[in-house]
py3Dmol code that shows the C-alpha trace and the ligand (Angstrom):
import py3Dmol

protein = """\
ATOM      1  CA  MET A   1     -47.412   6.873  12.759  1.00  0.00           C
ATOM      2  CA  ASP A   2     -47.402   5.970  16.465  1.00  0.00           C
ATOM      3  CA  ALA A   3     -45.227   2.928  17.342  1.00  0.00           C
ATOM      4  CA  ARG A   4     -48.256   0.998  18.608  1.00  0.00           C
ATOM      5  CA  ASP A   5     -49.941   1.358  15.196  1.00  0.00           C
ATOM      6  CA  ARG A   6     -47.071  -0.715  13.826  1.00  0.00           C
ATOM      7  CA  LEU A   7     -47.873  -3.612  16.161  1.00  0.00           C
ATOM      8  CA  ILE A   8     -50.331  -6.171  14.781  1.00  0.00           C
ATOM      9  CA  PHE A   9     -51.576  -8.612  17.410  1.00  0.00           C
ATOM     10  CA  ALA A  10     -52.666 -12.032  16.096  1.00  0.00           C
ATOM     11  CA  LEU A  11     -56.057 -13.056  17.519  1.00  0.00           C
ATOM     12  CA  ASP A  12     -55.281 -16.759  17.103  1.00  0.00           C
ATOM     13  CA  VAL A  13     -58.201 -18.000  19.209  1.00  0.00           C
ATOM     14  CA  ASP A  14     -61.352 -19.878  18.241  1.00  0.00           C
ATOM     15  CA  SER A  15     -64.153 -17.804  19.739  1.00  0.00           C
ATOM     16  CA  ALA A  16     -65.399 -14.246  19.303  1.00  0.00           C
ATOM     17  CA  GLU A  17     -65.747 -13.965  23.062  1.00  0.00           C
ATOM     18  CA  GLU A  18     -62.091 -14.723  23.673  1.00  0.00           C
ATOM     19  CA  ALA A  19     -61.040 -12.437  20.814  1.00  0.00           C
ATOM     20  CA  GLU A  20     -63.151  -9.561  22.166  1.00  0.00           C
ATOM     21  CA  GLY A  21     -61.605 -10.024  25.622  1.00  0.00           C
ATOM     22  CA  LEU A  22     -58.107  -9.806  24.141  1.00  0.00           C
ATOM     23  CA  VAL A  23     -59.017  -6.690  22.140  1.00  0.00           C
ATOM     24  CA  ARG A  24     -60.439  -4.988  25.235  1.00  0.00           C
ATOM     25  CA  LEU A  25     -57.313  -5.888  27.197  1.00  0.00           C
ATOM     26  CA  LEU A  26     -54.743  -4.947  24.560  1.00  0.00           C
ATOM     27  CA  SER A  27     -56.258  -2.104  22.504  1.00  0.00           C
ATOM     28  CA  PRO A  28     -54.516   0.624  24.546  1.00  0.00           C
ATOM     29  CA  ALA A  29     -51.153  -0.865  23.468  1.00  0.00           C
ATOM     30  CA  VAL A  30     -51.931  -2.403  20.071  1.00  0.00           C
ATOM     31  CA  GLY A  31     -52.987  -0.526  16.927  1.00  0.00           C
ATOM     32  CA  VAL A  32     -53.996  -3.407  14.648  1.00  0.00           C
ATOM     33  CA  PHE A  33     -55.730  -6.724  15.419  1.00  0.00           C
ATOM     34  CA  LYS A  34     -55.335  -9.692  13.112  1.00  0.00           C
ATOM     35  CA  VAL A  35     -58.213 -12.045  12.413  1.00  0.00           C
ATOM     36  CA  GLY A  36     -56.713 -15.202  10.950  1.00  0.00           C
ATOM     37  CA  LEU A  37     -57.955 -18.472   9.550  1.00  0.00           C
ATOM     38  CA  GLU A  38     -58.773 -20.021  12.933  1.00  0.00           C
ATOM     39  CA  LEU A  39     -61.022 -17.227  14.217  1.00  0.00           C
ATOM     40  CA  PHE A  40     -62.564 -16.452  10.826  1.00  0.00           C
ATOM     41  CA  THR A  41     -63.395 -20.095  10.154  1.00  0.00           C
ATOM     42  CA  ALA A  42     -64.806 -20.599  13.659  1.00  0.00           C
ATOM     43  CA  GLU A  43     -66.945 -17.474  13.812  1.00  0.00           C
ATOM     44  CA  GLY A  44     -67.493 -16.224  10.263  1.00  0.00           C
ATOM     45  CA  PRO A  45     -67.182 -12.681   8.927  1.00  0.00           C
ATOM     46  CA  THR A  46     -69.349 -11.088  11.650  1.00  0.00           C
ATOM     47  CA  VAL A  47     -66.352 -11.464  13.955  1.00  0.00           C
ATOM     48  CA  LEU A  48     -64.783  -8.430  12.246  1.00  0.00           C
ATOM     49  CA  ALA A  49     -67.560  -6.138  13.480  1.00  0.00           C
ATOM     50  CA  ALA A  50     -67.319  -7.718  16.955  1.00  0.00           C
ATOM     51  CA  VAL A  51     -63.562  -7.079  17.086  1.00  0.00           C
ATOM     52  CA  ARG A  52     -64.135  -3.496  15.923  1.00  0.00           C
ATOM     53  CA  ARG A  53     -66.824  -2.942  18.591  1.00  0.00           C
ATOM     54  CA  ALA A  54     -64.466  -4.282  21.269  1.00  0.00           C
ATOM     55  CA  GLY A  55     -62.037  -1.461  20.446  1.00  0.00           C
ATOM     56  CA  ALA A  56     -59.831  -2.456  17.495  1.00  0.00           C
ATOM     57  CA  ARG A  57     -58.852   0.659  15.543  1.00  0.00           C
ATOM     58  CA  ALA A  58     -57.740  -1.377  12.520  1.00  0.00           C
ATOM     59  CA  ILE A  59     -58.266  -4.964  11.375  1.00  0.00           C
ATOM     60  CA  PHE A  60     -55.898  -7.185   9.417  1.00  0.00           C
ATOM     61  CA  LEU A  61     -57.812 -10.055   7.828  1.00  0.00           C
ATOM     62  CA  ASP A  62     -55.210 -12.763   7.285  1.00  0.00           C
ATOM     63  CA  LEU A  63     -57.001 -15.157   4.941  1.00  0.00           C
ATOM     64  CA  LYS A  64     -54.030 -15.749   2.615  1.00  0.00           C
ATOM     65  CA  LEU A  65     -56.328 -16.010  -0.414  1.00  0.00           C
ATOM     66  CA  HIS A  66     -55.041 -18.324  -3.113  1.00  0.00           C
ATOM     67  CA  ASP A  67     -57.223 -19.042  -6.171  1.00  0.00           C
ATOM     68  CA  ILE A  68     -57.825 -17.995  -9.768  1.00  0.00           C
ATOM     69  CA  PRO A  69     -57.877 -14.208 -10.292  1.00  0.00           C
ATOM     70  CA  ALA A  70     -61.688 -13.883 -10.653  1.00  0.00           C
ATOM     71  CA  THR A  71     -62.246 -15.657  -7.322  1.00  0.00           C
ATOM     72  CA  MET A  72     -59.478 -13.692  -5.595  1.00  0.00           C
ATOM     73  CA  ARG A  73     -60.995 -10.402  -6.799  1.00  0.00           C
ATOM     74  CA  ALA A  74     -64.499 -11.365  -5.615  1.00  0.00           C
ATOM     75  CA  ALA A  75     -63.221 -12.546  -2.218  1.00  0.00           C
ATOM     76  CA  ALA A  76     -61.179  -9.355  -1.785  1.00  0.00           C
ATOM     77  CA  LYS A  77     -64.309  -7.284  -2.501  1.00  0.00           C
ATOM     78  CA  ALA A  78     -66.255  -9.269   0.124  1.00  0.00           C
ATOM     79  CA  ALA A  79     -63.466  -8.863   2.703  1.00  0.00           C
ATOM     80  CA  SER A  80     -63.429  -5.158   2.012  1.00  0.00           C
ATOM     81  CA  ALA A  81     -67.200  -4.951   2.600  1.00  0.00           C
ATOM     82  CA  HIS A  82     -66.664  -6.641   5.978  1.00  0.00           C
ATOM     83  CA  GLY A  83     -64.324  -3.817   7.012  1.00  0.00           C
ATOM     84  CA  ALA A  84     -60.841  -5.295   6.652  1.00  0.00           C
ATOM     85  CA  ASP A  85     -58.103  -2.651   6.562  1.00  0.00           C
ATOM     86  CA  LEU A  86     -55.475  -5.162   5.438  1.00  0.00           C
ATOM     87  CA  LEU A  87     -55.987  -8.455   3.608  1.00  0.00           C
ATOM     88  CA  THR A  88     -53.433 -11.113   2.687  1.00  0.00           C
ATOM     89  CA  CYS A  89     -53.251 -13.114  -0.520  1.00  0.00           C
ATOM     90  CA  HIS A  90     -50.817 -15.310  -2.409  1.00  0.00           C
ATOM     91  CA  CYS A  91     -49.944 -13.724  -5.744  1.00  0.00           C
ATOM     92  CA  ASP A  92     -48.834 -16.018  -8.547  1.00  0.00           C
ATOM     93  CA  GLN A  93     -49.474 -13.635 -11.445  1.00  0.00           C
ATOM     94  CA  THR A  94     -49.166  -9.948 -12.302  1.00  0.00           C
ATOM     95  CA  GLY A  95     -52.322  -7.853 -12.674  1.00  0.00           C
ATOM     96  CA  ILE A  96     -54.622 -10.034 -10.518  1.00  0.00           C
ATOM     97  CA  PHE A  97     -56.151  -7.004  -8.797  1.00  0.00           C
ATOM     98  CA  GLU A  98     -55.728  -4.465 -11.599  1.00  0.00           C
ATOM     99  CA  GLY A  99     -58.413  -1.767 -11.592  1.00  0.00           C
ATOM    100  CA  LEU A 100     -60.170  -3.205  -8.530  1.00  0.00           C
ATOM    101  CA  ASP A 101     -61.536  -0.584  -6.112  1.00  0.00           C
ATOM    102  CA  LEU A 102     -61.286  -1.959  -2.577  1.00  0.00           C
ATOM    103  CA  GLY A 103     -61.903   1.321  -0.767  1.00  0.00           C
ATOM    104  CA  ARG A 104     -59.681   1.518   2.297  1.00  0.00           C
ATOM    105  CA  THR A 105     -58.659  -2.160   2.180  1.00  0.00           C
ATOM    106  CA  ARG A 106     -55.000  -2.642   1.308  1.00  0.00           C
ATOM    107  CA  LEU A 107     -53.685  -5.930  -0.003  1.00  0.00           C
ATOM    108  CA  LEU A 108     -50.558  -7.670   1.231  1.00  0.00           C
ATOM    109  CA  GLY A 109     -48.870 -10.446  -0.731  1.00  0.00           C
ATOM    110  CA  VAL A 110     -47.638 -13.424   1.271  1.00  0.00           C
ATOM    111  CA  THR A 111     -44.077 -14.156   0.164  1.00  0.00           C
ATOM    112  CA  VAL A 112     -42.772 -17.250   2.003  1.00  0.00           C
ATOM    113  CA  LEU A 113     -44.325 -18.344   5.303  1.00  0.00           C
ATOM    114  CA  THR A 114     -42.047 -17.709   8.263  1.00  0.00           C
ATOM    115  CA  SER A 115     -42.465 -21.345   9.332  1.00  0.00           C
ATOM    116  CA  LEU A 116     -40.572 -22.491   6.205  1.00  0.00           C
ATOM    117  CA  GLY A 117     -36.804 -22.965   5.995  1.00  0.00           C
ATOM    118  CA  PRO A 118     -34.546 -23.897   3.040  1.00  0.00           C
ATOM    119  CA  GLU A 119     -35.177 -27.634   3.518  1.00  0.00           C
ATOM    120  CA  ASP A 120     -38.949 -27.078   3.264  1.00  0.00           C
ATOM    121  CA  LEU A 121     -38.546 -25.023   0.085  1.00  0.00           C
ATOM    122  CA  ALA A 122     -36.392 -27.754  -1.468  1.00  0.00           C
ATOM    123  CA  ALA A 123     -39.019 -30.356  -0.547  1.00  0.00           C
ATOM    124  CA  MET A 124     -41.659 -28.161  -2.226  1.00  0.00           C
ATOM    125  CA  GLY A 125     -39.640 -28.231  -5.450  1.00  0.00           C
ATOM    126  CA  TYR A 126     -37.786 -24.917  -5.236  1.00  0.00           C
ATOM    127  CA  LEU A 127     -34.298 -25.827  -6.351  1.00  0.00           C
ATOM    128  CA  GLY A 128     -30.961 -24.011  -6.618  1.00  0.00           C
ATOM    129  CA  GLU A 129     -31.080 -20.292  -5.848  1.00  0.00           C
ATOM    130  CA  LEU A 130     -34.804 -20.339  -5.037  1.00  0.00           C
ATOM    131  CA  ALA A 131     -34.381 -22.815  -2.165  1.00  0.00           C
ATOM    132  CA  ASP A 132     -32.864 -19.796  -0.360  1.00  0.00           C
ATOM    133  CA  PRO A 133     -35.865 -18.124   1.342  1.00  0.00           C
ATOM    134  CA  ARG A 134     -34.484 -14.636   0.682  1.00  0.00           C
ATOM    135  CA  ALA A 135     -34.282 -15.165  -3.092  1.00  0.00           C
ATOM    136  CA  LEU A 136     -37.809 -16.583  -3.247  1.00  0.00           C
ATOM    137  CA  VAL A 137     -39.176 -13.840  -0.972  1.00  0.00           C
ATOM    138  CA  LEU A 138     -37.753 -11.152  -3.274  1.00  0.00           C
ATOM    139  CA  LYS A 139     -39.203 -12.788  -6.375  1.00  0.00           C
ATOM    140  CA  ARG A 140     -42.638 -13.137  -4.778  1.00  0.00           C
ATOM    141  CA  ALA A 141     -42.501  -9.618  -3.294  1.00  0.00           C
ATOM    142  CA  ARG A 142     -42.022  -8.082  -6.740  1.00  0.00           C
ATOM    143  CA  LEU A 143     -44.843 -10.249  -8.089  1.00  0.00           C
ATOM    144  CA  ALA A 144     -47.150  -9.120  -5.263  1.00  0.00           C
ATOM    145  CA  LEU A 145     -46.662  -5.461  -6.126  1.00  0.00           C
ATOM    146  CA  ALA A 146     -47.145  -6.232  -9.816  1.00  0.00           C
ATOM    147  CA  ALA A 147     -50.397  -7.997  -8.860  1.00  0.00           C
ATOM    148  CA  GLY A 148     -51.704  -4.804  -7.217  1.00  0.00           C
ATOM    149  CA  CYS A 149     -50.684  -5.231  -3.559  1.00  0.00           C
ATOM    150  CA  ALA A 150     -49.691  -2.301  -1.345  1.00  0.00           C
ATOM    151  CA  GLY A 151     -47.045  -4.421   0.320  1.00  0.00           C
ATOM    152  CA  VAL A 152     -45.930  -7.854   1.424  1.00  0.00           C
ATOM    153  CA  VAL A 153     -45.562 -10.206   4.367  1.00  0.00           C
ATOM    154  CA  CYS A 154     -42.047 -11.569   4.911  1.00  0.00           C
ATOM    155  CA  SER A 155     -39.749 -12.417   7.811  1.00  0.00           C
ATOM    156  CA  GLY A 156     -37.613  -9.758   9.476  1.00  0.00           C
ATOM    157  CA  ALA A 157     -34.588 -11.579   8.118  1.00  0.00           C
ATOM    158  CA  GLU A 158     -35.621 -10.477   4.607  1.00  0.00           C
ATOM    159  CA  ALA A 159     -37.062  -7.058   5.525  1.00  0.00           C
ATOM    160  CA  ALA A 160     -33.986  -5.049   4.520  1.00  0.00           C
ATOM    161  CA  ALA A 161     -33.706  -6.703   1.112  1.00  0.00           C
ATOM    162  CA  VAL A 162     -37.468  -6.350   0.530  1.00  0.00           C
ATOM    163  CA  ARG A 163     -37.451  -2.679   1.578  1.00  0.00           C
ATOM    164  CA  ALA A 164     -34.550  -1.988  -0.793  1.00  0.00           C
ATOM    165  CA  ALA A 165     -36.343  -3.766  -3.648  1.00  0.00           C
ATOM    166  CA  LEU A 166     -39.821  -2.271  -3.138  1.00  0.00           C
ATOM    167  CA  GLY A 167     -38.972   1.290  -2.076  1.00  0.00           C
ATOM    168  CA  PRO A 168     -40.091   3.466   0.830  1.00  0.00           C
ATOM    169  CA  GLU A 169     -43.862   3.412   0.261  1.00  0.00           C
ATOM    170  CA  ALA A 170     -44.507  -0.349   0.368  1.00  0.00           C
ATOM    171  CA  LEU A 171     -45.905  -2.000   3.485  1.00  0.00           C
ATOM    172  CA  VAL A 172     -43.441  -4.571   4.815  1.00  0.00           C
ATOM    173  CA  VAL A 173     -45.185  -6.680   7.456  1.00  0.00           C
ATOM    174  CA  CYS A 174     -43.104  -9.154   9.457  1.00  0.00           C
ATOM    175  CA  PRO A 175     -44.429 -12.098  11.495  1.00  0.00           C
ATOM    176  CA  GLY A 176     -42.069 -14.635  13.055  1.00  0.00           C
ATOM    177  CA  ILE A 177     -41.208 -12.124  15.774  1.00  0.00           C
ATOM    178  CA  ARG A 178     -39.718 -13.361  19.017  1.00  0.00           C
ATOM    179  CA  PRO A 179     -38.887 -10.621  21.531  1.00  0.00           C
ATOM    180  CA  ASP A 180     -35.787 -11.271  23.579  1.00  0.00           C
ATOM    181  CA  PHE A 181     -37.712 -11.922  26.793  1.00  0.00           C
ATOM    182  CA  GLY A 182     -37.403 -15.673  26.482  1.00  0.00           C
ATOM    183  CA  ALA A 183     -40.287 -16.627  24.179  1.00  0.00           C
ATOM    184  CA  SER A 184     -40.075 -19.983  22.414  1.00  0.00           C
ATOM    185  CA  ALA A 185     -39.867 -20.190  18.607  1.00  0.00           C
ATOM    186  CA  ASP A 186     -42.906 -22.554  18.450  1.00  0.00           C
ATOM    187  CA  ASP A 187     -43.414 -23.538  14.779  1.00  0.00           C
ATOM    188  CA  GLN A 188     -41.599 -20.474  13.406  1.00  0.00           C
ATOM    189  CA  LYS A 189     -38.189 -20.862  11.753  1.00  0.00           C
ATOM    190  CA  ARG A 190     -37.163 -17.461  10.368  1.00  0.00           C
ATOM    191  CA  ILE A 191     -37.419 -15.380  13.549  1.00  0.00           C
ATOM    192  CA  VAL A 192     -36.078 -11.965  14.623  1.00  0.00           C
ATOM    193  CA  THR A 193     -36.739  -9.516  17.485  1.00  0.00           C
ATOM    194  CA  PRO A 194     -39.057  -6.482  17.146  1.00  0.00           C
ATOM    195  CA  GLN A 195     -36.025  -4.175  17.176  1.00  0.00           C
ATOM    196  CA  MET A 196     -34.280  -6.102  14.389  1.00  0.00           C
ATOM    197  CA  ALA A 197     -37.377  -6.190  12.160  1.00  0.00           C
ATOM    198  CA  MET A 198     -38.033  -2.466  12.493  1.00  0.00           C
ATOM    199  CA  ALA A 199     -34.378  -1.482  12.067  1.00  0.00           C
ATOM    200  CA  ALA A 200     -34.312  -3.601   8.903  1.00  0.00           C
ATOM    201  CA  GLY A 201     -37.177  -1.641   7.372  1.00  0.00           C
ATOM    202  CA  ALA A 202     -40.406  -3.348   8.451  1.00  0.00           C
ATOM    203  CA  SER A 203     -43.447  -1.048   8.508  1.00  0.00           C
ATOM    204  CA  HIS A 204     -45.338  -3.406  10.881  1.00  0.00           C
ATOM    205  CA  ILE A 205     -44.682  -6.527  12.926  1.00  0.00           C
ATOM    206  CA  VAL A 206     -47.128  -9.338  13.727  1.00  0.00           C
ATOM    207  CA  VAL A 207     -46.931 -10.865  17.200  1.00  0.00           C
ATOM    208  CA  GLY A 208     -49.184 -13.589  18.595  1.00  0.00           C
ATOM    209  CA  ARG A 209     -48.015 -16.178  21.114  1.00  0.00           C
ATOM    210  CA  PRO A 210     -45.226 -14.116  22.734  1.00  0.00           C
ATOM    211  CA  ILE A 211     -47.930 -11.680  23.905  1.00  0.00           C
ATOM    212  CA  ARG A 212     -50.923 -14.011  24.274  1.00  0.00           C
ATOM    213  CA  LYS A 213     -49.027 -16.606  26.299  1.00  0.00           C
ATOM    214  CA  ALA A 214     -47.058 -14.134  28.415  1.00  0.00           C
ATOM    215  CA  GLN A 215     -47.785 -14.022  32.147  1.00  0.00           C
ATOM    216  CA  ASP A 216     -48.781 -10.390  31.685  1.00  0.00           C
ATOM    217  CA  PRO A 217     -49.915  -9.809  28.063  1.00  0.00           C
ATOM    218  CA  VAL A 218     -50.302  -6.041  28.539  1.00  0.00           C
ATOM    219  CA  LYS A 219     -46.744  -5.750  29.817  1.00  0.00           C
ATOM    220  CA  ALA A 220     -45.476  -7.982  26.989  1.00  0.00           C
ATOM    221  CA  ALA A 221     -47.272  -5.818  24.398  1.00  0.00           C
ATOM    222  CA  ALA A 222     -45.781  -2.661  25.923  1.00  0.00           C
ATOM    223  CA  ALA A 223     -42.313  -4.252  25.752  1.00  0.00           C
ATOM    224  CA  VAL A 224     -42.848  -5.051  22.067  1.00  0.00           C
ATOM    225  CA  VAL A 225     -43.946  -1.460  21.367  1.00  0.00           C
ATOM    226  CA  GLU A 226     -40.791  -0.248  23.123  1.00  0.00           C
ATOM    227  CA  GLY A 227     -38.800  -2.626  20.896  1.00  0.00           C
ATOM    228  CA  ILE A 228     -40.480  -1.058  17.868  1.00  0.00           C
ATOM    229  CA  ARG A 229     -39.448   2.421  19.064  1.00  0.00           C
ATOM    230  CA  VAL A 230     -35.854   1.325  19.631  1.00  0.00           C
ATOM    231  CA  GLY A 231     -35.704  -0.393  16.249  1.00  0.00           C
ATOM    232  CA  LEU A 232     -37.089   2.672  14.450  1.00  0.00           C
ATOM    233  CA  ALA A 233     -34.442   4.832  16.109  1.00  0.00           C
ATOM    234  CA  GLY A 234     -31.521   2.877  14.641  1.00  0.00           C
ATOM    235  CA  PRO A 235     -29.948  -0.444  13.674  1.00  0.00           C
ATOM    236  CA  ALA A 236     -30.287  -3.323  16.171  1.00  0.00           C
TER     237      ALA A 236
END
"""
ligand_1 = """\
21
C5P
O -47.780 -16.661 17.529
P -46.937 -16.048 16.456
O -46.336 -14.715 16.856
O -45.936 -17.000 15.860
O -48.029 -15.703 15.323
C -47.679 -15.248 14.063
C -48.923 -14.964 13.280
O -48.551 -14.489 12.004
C -49.842 -16.151 13.063
O -51.167 -15.654 13.184
C -49.584 -16.592 11.641
O -50.753 -17.061 11.009
C -49.147 -15.280 10.987
N -48.257 -15.399 9.829
C -47.022 -16.028 9.884
N -46.240 -16.110 8.748
C -46.657 -15.570 7.602
C -47.900 -14.916 7.541
C -48.670 -14.849 8.695
O -46.619 -16.500 10.954
N -45.889 -15.591 6.531
"""
view = py3Dmol.view(width=600, height=400)
view.addModel(protein, "pdb")
view.setStyle({"model": 0}, {"cartoon": {"style": "trace"}})
view.addModel(ligand_1, "xyz")
view.setStyle({"model": 1}, {"stick": {}})
view.zoomTo()
view.show()
């Protein structure tokens, strides 16, 4: 797989026009474009075809589905029909997606959002060992695979433990990436660099603001891809 196919750019904008402009600008450097809640809610599912027409080779639909199994299965089918290559969901039970044919769409289980730290987990009621993000991530990662996911979303700080637990085939997708060219953490708490995430065993990284808000987004994306290459070559 080419290094740029491991970079997922988050289209966190509220119009198809803006998203299409970003895809046209960045598609030479970025393999996967992520349609998240903001863009999907603003524009509806037709935005996937628009993003594809603008040049996206693959689409990650980040809807973070969370509902009873029958509803999750039906929504996953609909997302698949709209052409999502990757789709996120929260998995609370084993077997949610058992026997479901989603064609080329692969499911990713959200473990613990990268904006959450130990104090947030404690406030949510996770006590003792599970207030440690890594312990909860590992528990939820195993549950995601048992639910029928091809992989998980976690922070780069947990990527090595998740890779060791899930084996070489699982997708390990890491947001909360902050390249070392001075980007701010924004609302993210568990952050690592592209190099660190890849060296720890991530299969893909998700990057939004550090590229979108850079003075030169194309240059920033190229720097991230270089970070991916360096990380794949050895430990950070
Ligand atoms: O701008 P930034 O690089 O922080 O964007 C990260 C993207 O990854 C956002 O679109 C966010 O929704 C997504 N994401 C995340 N943490 C997760 C899952 C997805 O930050 N656990």
